C-alpha positions as CSV (number, residue, x, y, z in Angstrom):
1,M,-44.7,13.1,-73.3
2,A,-45.7,16.9,-71.9
3,R,-47.9,18.2,-69.4
4,I,-49.3,21.0,-71.4
5,W,-51.3,24.1,-70.4
6,V,-53.6,25.9,-73.3
7,E,-55.3,29.1,-72.9
8,S,-57.0,31.0,-75.0
9,Y,-58.5,34.7,-75.8
10,G,-60.5,36.4,-78.4
11,C,-62.9,36.0,-80.8
12,S,-64.3,32.4,-81.9
13,A,-61.6,31.7,-84.9
14,S,-59.0,32.2,-82.4
15,F,-60.9,29.6,-79.2
16,A,-61.5,27.2,-82.3
17,D,-57.3,27.1,-82.9
18,A,-57.3,26.4,-79.2
19,E,-59.6,23.5,-79.4
20,M,-57.7,22.6,-82.5
21,I,-54.3,23.2,-80.9
22,S,-55.4,21.0,-78.0
23,G,-57.1,17.8,-80.5
24,M,-53.2,17.3,-82.2
25,I,-51.9,18.0,-78.7
26,V,-53.3,14.7,-77.6
27,N,-53.3,12.9,-80.4
28,G,-49.1,13.7,-80.5
29,G,-49.0,12.0,-77.7
30,H,-48.9,14.2,-74.9
31,T,-51.6,15.3,-72.3
32,L,-53.7,18.8,-71.3
33,A,-52.6,19.8,-67.9
34,A,-55.6,20.8,-65.7
35,N,-53.7,24.7,-64.8
36,A,-50.4,26.5,-65.6
37,K,-49.3,25.1,-62.0
38,D,-49.2,21.1,-63.4
39,S,-47.9,21.9,-66.4
40,D,-44.6,21.1,-67.7
41,L,-45.3,23.8,-71.0
42,N,-47.4,26.3,-71.3
43,L,-49.1,27.7,-75.0
44,I,-51.4,30.9,-75.3
45,V,-53.9,32.0,-78.5
46,T,-53.5,35.4,-78.2
47,C,-55.1,38.3,-79.6
48,S,-54.5,41.3,-80.0
49,V,-57.3,43.4,-81.4
50,K,-57.3,46.5,-78.6
51,D,-54.3,48.1,-76.6
52,A,-56.6,46.5,-73.1
53,T,-57.0,43.6,-74.6
54,A,-53.2,43.4,-75.7
55,N,-52.0,44.1,-72.4
56,K,-53.9,41.1,-70.6
57,M,-51.6,39.1,-73.4
58,V,-48.7,40.6,-72.0
59,N,-49.3,40.0,-68.6
60,R,-50.0,36.0,-68.8
61,I,-47.1,36.4,-71.3
62,K,-44.8,37.6,-67.9
63,R,-46.8,34.7,-66.1
64,L,-46.2,31.7,-68.4
65,K,-43.0,32.0,-69.1
66,S,-41.2,30.4,-66.0
67,K,-42.1,27.7,-68.5
68,P,-41.7,26.2,-71.8
69,L,-43.6,29.1,-74.0
70,I,-45.4,28.8,-77.1
71,V,-47.1,31.8,-77.7
72,A,-49.8,31.8,-80.9
73,G,-52.3,33.6,-82.4
74,C,-52.7,37.2,-83.8
75,L,-49.6,38.6,-81.3
76,A,-47.5,36.4,-82.2
77,K,-48.2,36.9,-86.2
78,A,-48.8,41.0,-85.7
79,E,-46.7,42.4,-82.1
80,P,-43.7,39.1,-82.4
81,K,-41.4,42.1,-81.1
82,T,-44.0,42.7,-78.0
83,V,-43.8,38.8,-77.0
84,E,-39.9,39.3,-77.7
85,K,-39.9,42.3,-75.9
86,F,-41.1,40.7,-72.8
87,S,-40.5,36.7,-73.2
88,S,-37.1,36.5,-75.1
89,G,-37.7,32.5,-75.0
90,A,-40.7,32.0,-76.4
91,S,-41.1,30.3,-79.1
92,M,-44.5,32.1,-81.8
93,M,-46.9,30.6,-84.5
94,G,-49.0,32.2,-86.1
95,P,-53.4,31.6,-86.9
96,N,-52.3,30.0,-89.8
97,S,-49.1,28.4,-88.9
98,I,-51.4,25.5,-86.3
99,G,-50.5,22.6,-88.6
100,K,-46.7,23.3,-86.7
101,T,-48.0,23.0,-83.7
102,L,-46.2,19.2,-82.3
103,Q,-43.3,20.4,-83.7
104,I,-42.5,23.1,-82.3
105,I,-44.2,22.0,-78.8
106,D,-41.3,19.5,-79.3
107,H,-38.4,21.3,-79.7
108,A,-39.7,23.7,-76.7
109,L,-39.9,21.2,-74.6
110,V,-35.9,21.0,-74.6
111,G,-34.5,24.1,-75.2
112,K,-35.4,25.2,-79.0
113,R,-36.9,28.6,-79.6
114,D,-39.2,27.2,-83.5
115,V,-41.2,31.3,-84.7
116,E,-43.2,29.4,-87.8
117,P,-45.4,33.2,-87.9
118,S,-45.9,32.3,-92.4
119,D,-49.0,29.8,-92.8
120,T,-49.1,26.0,-93.3
121,D,-50.9,24.5,-96.2
122,I,-53.3,22.5,-93.5
123,T,-56.8,23.6,-93.8
124,K,-59.1,23.7,-91.0
125,T,-61.9,21.4,-91.3
126,G,-61.3,17.9,-90.5
127,L,-58.5,18.3,-88.0
128,P,-58.6,16.7,-84.5
129,K,-59.7,19.4,-81.5
130,V,-61.0,19.1,-77.5
131,R,-63.9,21.1,-77.3
132,L,-64.1,24.3,-74.6
133,N,-67.8,23.7,-74.8
134,P,-68.4,19.8,-75.3
135,V,-72.4,20.9,-76.6
136,V,-71.2,23.7,-78.8
137,G,-68.8,22.9,-82.6
138,I,-66.6,25.8,-83.3
139,V,-66.7,25.4,-86.7
140,E,-64.3,27.8,-89.2
141,I,-65.7,28.6,-92.5
142,A,-62.6,30.5,-93.7
143,S,-59.5,31.9,-92.7
144,G,-58.6,35.6,-93.2
145,C,-60.5,38.5,-94.9
146,M,-60.9,40.5,-98.0
147,S,-61.3,43.7,-96.3
148,D,-58.0,46.7,-95.6
149,C,-59.8,48.4,-92.2
150,T,-57.4,50.9,-91.1
151,F,-57.8,50.4,-88.0
152,C,-57.7,46.9,-87.8
153,Q,-54.8,44.4,-87.3
154,T,-56.2,41.5,-87.2
155,K,-55.8,41.4,-91.3
156,L,-52.1,41.4,-90.6
157,A,-52.8,38.5,-88.5
158,R,-54.6,36.6,-90.5
159,G,-53.8,37.6,-94.3
160,D,-56.0,37.3,-97.1
161,L,-59.6,35.2,-97.2
162,K,-59.9,31.5,-98.0
163,S,-62.9,29.9,-97.7
164,Y,-63.1,26.6,-97.1
165,R,-65.2,24.0,-99.1
166,I,-68.7,23.4,-98.1
167,G,-68.3,19.4,-98.7
168,D,-65.8,19.1,-96.2
169,I,-67.3,22.0,-93.6
170,V,-70.9,20.0,-94.2
171,R,-68.5,16.5,-92.8
172,Q,-67.4,18.5,-89.9
173,V,-70.7,20.4,-88.8
174,T,-71.9,16.6,-89.3
175,E,-69.2,14.8,-87.5
176,E,-69.3,18.2,-84.5
177,V,-73.7,17.1,-84.3
178,K,-73.0,12.4,-83.6
179,D,-69.9,13.6,-81.0
180,G,-73.0,15.7,-79.2
181,C,-72.7,18.8,-80.0
182,K,-76.7,20.8,-79.8
183,E,-74.9,24.1,-81.3
184,I,-72.5,25.0,-84.0
185,W,-70.6,28.5,-85.1
186,L,-70.0,28.7,-88.2
187,T,-67.4,31.5,-87.5
188,S,-64.1,32.9,-89.2
189,T,-62.7,36.6,-89.8
190,D,-65.8,37.5,-92.0
191,N,-68.7,35.4,-92.8
192,G,-69.4,38.0,-95.0
193,C,-67.1,37.1,-97.8
194,Y,-67.3,33.6,-97.3
195,G,-66.6,32.0,-100.8
196,L,-66.2,34.8,-102.3
197,D,-62.6,32.6,-103.4
198,I,-63.7,29.7,-104.4
199,G,-67.5,30.9,-106.5
200,T,-69.8,30.0,-103.7
201,T,-71.4,32.1,-101.1
202,L,-72.1,32.4,-97.3
203,P,-76.1,32.0,-97.8
204,R,-75.7,28.6,-100.0
205,L,-73.1,27.3,-97.1
206,V,-76.2,28.1,-94.2
207,E,-78.4,26.4,-96.2
208,A,-76.2,23.3,-96.2
209,V,-75.7,22.5,-92.5
210,S,-79.1,23.1,-91.8
211,S,-79.9,20.4,-94.3
212,I,-78.2,18.2,-91.6
213,P,-80.5,15.7,-90.7
214,S,-80.1,15.9,-86.7
215,D,-81.3,17.9,-84.4
216,F,-79.1,21.3,-83.1
217,M,-79.0,25.1,-84.1
218,V,-76.5,26.8,-86.2
219,R,-74.6,30.3,-85.3
220,V,-73.9,32.4,-88.0
221,G,-70.5,34.4,-87.0
222,M,-70.1,38.0,-87.7
223,M,-70.6,39.7,-91.2
224,N,-69.0,42.8,-92.2
225,P,-71.6,45.1,-94.5
226,M,-69.8,45.0,-96.8
227,Y,-70.3,42.4,-98.8
228,M,-74.2,42.1,-97.3
229,P,-75.8,43.8,-100.6
230,K,-74.7,41.2,-102.6
231,I,-76.0,38.0,-100.5
232,K,-79.1,39.9,-98.0
233,D,-81.7,37.9,-100.3
234,D,-80.5,34.4,-100.2
235,L,-79.5,34.1,-96.6
236,L,-82.7,35.9,-95.5
237,K,-83.6,32.5,-97.3
238,S,-81.1,30.6,-95.2
239,F,-82.6,32.0,-92.2
240,E,-85.9,30.6,-93.2
241,S,-84.3,27.0,-91.6
242,D,-85.7,26.0,-87.9
243,K,-82.1,24.8,-87.2
244,V,-80.4,28.5,-88.0
245,Y,-80.2,31.2,-84.5
246,K,-82.0,34.4,-85.7
247,F,-79.4,36.5,-84.8
248,L,-77.3,38.7,-86.4
249,H,-73.8,40.0,-85.8
250,V,-73.2,43.4,-88.5
251,P,-70.7,45.2,-87.2
252,V,-71.4,48.9,-88.6
253,Q,-68.4,50.3,-86.5
254,S,-69.6,54.0,-86.9
255,G,-73.0,55.7,-88.0
256,S,-70.7,59.1,-90.1
257,D,-70.0,57.9,-94.0
258,Q,-67.1,59.9,-93.6
259,V,-65.1,58.2,-90.6
260,L,-66.8,54.7,-92.8
261,H,-64.4,56.4,-95.5
262,D,-61.7,56.9,-93.5
263,M,-61.6,53.6,-91.3
264,K,-61.6,51.6,-94.7
265,R,-65.0,50.0,-94.2
266,G,-66.4,49.5,-97.9
267,H,-69.9,50.8,-96.7
268,T,-72.5,53.5,-95.8
269,E,-74.7,53.6,-92.2
270,A,-77.3,53.5,-95.1
271,T,-76.6,49.9,-95.3
272,F,-76.4,48.9,-91.9
273,R,-79.9,50.5,-92.2
274,D,-81.5,48.6,-94.8
275,L,-79.9,44.9,-93.5
276,V,-81.7,45.6,-90.0
277,K,-84.8,46.9,-91.8
278,K,-84.9,43.7,-93.8
279,F,-84.5,41.0,-91.0
280,R,-86.9,42.4,-88.5
281,K,-89.4,43.0,-91.3
282,K,-89.5,39.3,-92.1
283,F,-88.6,37.7,-88.6
284,E,-90.8,39.1,-85.9
285,K,-87.9,38.5,-83.5
286,F,-84.8,38.8,-84.9
287,T,-82.1,39.9,-82.6
288,V,-79.0,42.2,-83.9
289,S,-75.9,42.9,-82.8
290,T,-73.2,45.7,-83.9
291,D,-69.9,47.0,-83.1
292,V,-69.3,50.3,-82.4
293,I,-66.0,52.4,-81.8
294,V,-65.9,55.6,-80.7
295,G,-62.9,58.0,-80.9
296,F,-61.3,57.0,-84.5
297,P,-59.2,59.6,-84.8
298,T,-61.2,61.3,-87.7
299,E,-63.8,61.1,-86.3
300,T,-65.8,64.9,-84.7
301,E,-68.5,65.7,-82.2
302,S,-71.1,65.8,-85.7
303,D,-69.6,62.6,-86.7
304,F,-70.4,61.2,-83.3
305,E,-73.8,62.9,-83.2
306,K,-74.8,60.4,-86.1
307,T,-73.6,57.2,-84.3
308,L,-76.0,58.0,-81.4
309,S,-78.6,58.5,-83.8
310,L,-78.3,55.4,-86.1
311,I,-77.8,53.7,-83.0
312,K,-81.1,55.1,-81.7
313,E,-82.9,54.5,-85.4
314,T,-81.9,50.5,-85.5
315,R,-81.7,50.1,-82.3
316,P,-80.0,47.0,-82.2
317,D,-80.1,44.0,-78.9
318,V,-76.1,44.4,-78.2
319,V,-72.9,46.9,-79.3
320,N,-69.8,45.6,-78.3
321,L,-68.9,48.8,-77.3
322,S,-65.0,49.6,-78.1
323,R,-62.4,52.9,-77.2
324,Y,-60.7,53.5,-79.9
325,S,-56.7,52.8,-79.5
326,Q,-53.9,52.2,-81.8
327,R,-52.4,49.2,-83.1
328,P,-48.8,49.1,-85.0
329,G,-48.9,48.6,-88.1
330,T,-52.0,49.9,-89.0
331,K,-53.3,53.5,-90.7
332,A,-55.1,54.5,-88.4
333,S,-51.8,54.3,-85.9
334,E,-50.5,57.5,-87.6
335,M,-53.1,59.7,-88.0
336,T,-53.7,62.8,-85.1
337,Q,-55.1,61.0,-82.7
338,I,-58.3,62.2,-79.9
339,D,-57.9,63.4,-76.8
340,V,-58.6,60.1,-74.2
341,S,-60.5,62.3,-71.9
342,E,-63.0,63.3,-74.7
343,V,-62.8,59.1,-75.8
344,K,-64.0,58.0,-72.8
345,R,-66.8,61.2,-72.2
346,R,-68.5,59.6,-75.6
347,S,-67.9,55.9,-74.6
348,K,-70.0,56.8,-71.9
349,I,-72.6,58.3,-73.8
350,V,-72.8,56.0,-76.1
351,F,-72.3,52.7,-73.3
352,D,-75.2,54.9,-71.5
353,L,-77.6,54.3,-74.4
354,M,-76.9,50.6,-75.0
355,N,-78.1,49.4,-72.0
356,H,-81.5,51.6,-72.2
357,I,-82.1,50.5,-75.9
358,A,-81.1,46.5,-75.1
359,T,-83.6,46.5,-71.8
360,E,-86.1,48.2,-73.8
361,N,-86.1,45.6,-75.9
362,N,-85.6,42.6,-73.9
363,E,-88.9,44.1,-72.0
364,K,-90.8,42.8,-75.4
365,W,-90.0,39.2,-74.0
366,V,-91.4,39.3,-70.9
367,G,-94.1,36.6,-70.9
368,W,-93.2,34.7,-74.0
369,Q,-92.2,30.9,-74.2
370,G,-91.1,28.5,-76.2
371,D,-87.5,26.4,-76.3
372,V,-84.8,27.2,-74.5
373,L,-81.3,25.3,-75.6
374,F,-79.0,25.3,-72.7
375,N,-75.4,26.0,-74.2
376,E,-73.2,27.5,-71.4
377,Q,-72.8,27.3,-67.7
378,T,-70.7,30.5,-66.7
379,D,-69.5,31.5,-63.3
380,E,-72.9,31.1,-61.1
381,Q,-75.0,29.1,-63.7
382,V,-76.0,27.7,-66.5
383,R,-77.1,30.1,-69.7
384,G,-79.6,29.1,-71.9
385,R,-80.8,30.1,-75.7
386,N,-83.6,30.7,-76.9
387,F,-84.7,30.8,-81.0
388,A,-83.2,34.3,-81.6
389,Y,-80.0,33.6,-80.1
390,K,-81.1,36.1,-76.6
391,S,-79.5,35.0,-73.8
392,V,-82.1,33.0,-70.7
393,F,-81.5,32.2,-67.2
394,V,-83.7,30.4,-64.7
395,E,-84.0,29.4,-61.5
396,D,-84.7,26.0,-62.1
397,A,-81.4,23.2,-61.5
398,V,-80.7,22.4,-65.5
399,K,-77.8,21.4,-67.4
400,V,-75.5,21.9,-70.7
401,G,-76.9,20.4,-72.9
402,Q,-80.8,20.3,-72.4
403,K,-83.0,21.9,-73.7
404,K,-86.4,23.6,-71.7
405,Q,-89.5,25.7,-72.2
406,V,-89.3,28.2,-70.7
407,R,-91.7,31.1,-69.6
408,I,-90.1,34.5,-69.3
409,T,-91.0,36.0,-66.3
410,R,-88.5,39.2,-65.6
411,V,-85.6,40.8,-67.9
412,T,-82.5,43.0,-67.5
413,N,-80.0,44.9,-69.9
414,H,-77.9,41.5,-70.4
415,G,-80.4,38.5,-71.1
416,L,-83.6,36.9,-70.3
417,Y,-85.6,36.0,-66.6
418,G,-87.7,33.4,-66.3
419,V,-89.1,29.7,-64.7
420,I,-89.4,25.7,-66.4
421,A,-93.0,25.8,-67.6
422,S,-95.0,22.6,-66.5
């Protein structure tokens, strides 16, 4: 039996895949190595959403290839030639072919190379797992999506939407909570279209999960705005549960309807504005997270100004900012590109704006007191989350998994800082 090192990058779905791969490794009789140095085989779950990320994956592949190597995840499915270029002997498996994990490992250990990009018939609910965080259960509710964004390589890697049944998801969440999880992440490529292929909806799932009789919190993952108008009223109702974090991640990507059309996003900037308005009207304190891409090939200066205006008007608490980069196989990669220096200029303007807004939004929390679930060990201290999924830090000694009453005394653009309330 072999010692196997597993590392993962990218979105929460990739981390969930890594947990399931690790679970299958252990159940298959192998052991998980503490580091790549002590392993017999290395396995990396990759992400390829941006150029910078893909370059990091290449660097890791170079470092790990001195031993038998398996490259899993999005890069292996979307850019197999890139993997082969830097590690011709690496085996590969796509995001939805993890059912072949043990077979690929056994072959790689004896020098046989497998390339398995195709989907297996195995569902990603109910599989064994080794959690990256003992108090957070990452539950994939679907694979793939229904969008066809011109800039995105994820669709090439994860394919069309395949939703998992509510009953199967509820059973998995129940097991996660029994195993000690205090927080559940409902994740997929796009939660917004969950269930449209099997006759159900995300709000029904959220209500079913939050009805499980136990003490835990639910984080509802990323939802593209395209499908939100159909479910927003029911979703607002499902968010009334005290178990559901008052947190919405809705990537707008641009404030220009022309750019959104060129991106094939399927929504308008008004769609995003309406969602933010409705959720903040219903819930007094509500965290809005969004994604913005600057420098898309057709983005003019006027389009960019519209993005700035939308950010100023909606004041999102979190902006995941990306400079547009060409991803192989996407339609936007064939368009005439904007000069890199101009993309950097626009990025700096958005960066400064979003940090200013984040600080001002966080200042409204000074003096707030309430429950905080400490759910993550960072490099320096334990991070907590309040009901609105705001990052909370305290100087007091706390352990991951504890829930404490905290009073906020100061803030930065990155989070809230306070003391344990007596």
